[in-house]
C-alpha positions, 0 to 999 in steps of 0.5 A: 321072076324066072322060070326056075322060081315059078317051078320052085314055088309050084313044087314047094309045099305050104310049109316050105313056102312059109319057112322061106318067107318067114326066114326073109322076114327074120332077117329084118327082125332086129330092125327097130323101125317097123316102117323100114322093116316093112320096106326092106322085107318087101324089097327082098321078098318081091325079088323071089316072087315067081311073078305069075300071080298078078295079085302077089306080084303087084301087091308086094311091089305096091307094099314096097313102094308105099313103105319106101315112100313113108321112109322117104318122107312122102307118106300120105294120109290113107297110106296105112289103109292102103297097106292094110287093104293090099295085105288083105288082098294078098291073104285072100287072093294069092294063088299060093301061100307065098303071097298069103304069108307076105300079106299076113306078115305085113298086116301084122306089122301095120297092126302092131306098130300103126302109131309109128307109121302115123308118126312117119306120115304125119309128124315126119318123125322116126323114133328109132332114128333109122330112116335117113330123111328123119335124122341128121348126124352131128359131131358131139363137141365133148367127144371130138378129138380133132383127128380129122379122119371123118373129114378125109372120109366124107365124099360129100365134103359135108364135114368142116374142121382141121387137126385138133379142131372140133368138126361140124357137119353141114346137114344140107350136104350130108347124105347120111351114108354113115361112112364118117361114123365107121372111122370115128374112133372117139364115137363123136359122130352121133344121130339126132332126131327132131332136136339137134343138141347145141354144137359149135357153128364153126370149127373151134379148138378141141376142149373149148366148147362149154356144152353146159353153158351153150345149152343154157345151164349156166344162164339158168343157174345164174337166173335161179340164184338171182331169184333166190336172192 
């Protein structure tokens, strides 16, 4: 909120303001999670508001706080209605088109993806597996080659393992920074939503984990055979 920015928006045309806000939104278009998209967009755009218009300044901030809370698992019933109301207030009450354009975009997001907002709030679930509070990392045992690179990379010491052992991740220690993913050349570190695949409970030799049996495949096969007999 600087004098330069106040002068910028006072001198800018309607189309120039619209283009600026649209470009800020387009930076997040590829984000598959609409809630996180709104969070990132409002966090970015609030920093270039001139701050002179209270409705614009406080409205965008409130939208950012609400979206942030929903991605963090603290969303509450009524948040969707508040987001819609604040967006409408921005469209109607902003002194210039900066706040109006932001309101139009956030209202469009909430209207087109309301179901995803509801899942975040009511079910604590992110279908896109983007929001950190709603996913965990795990090591796919059939892909892990025991290179130990992820163990060395993890600052939280959340990964246990050794050379030629299938590693495991302690979700209670993991902060979902993703650094381990960047060094895993075997692409063994993956994301899981509400259901985490069966993995070893402790480091074991590479290649020794029977994933099909651990998931019940072998047991169910034997049961079906007995029934057919």
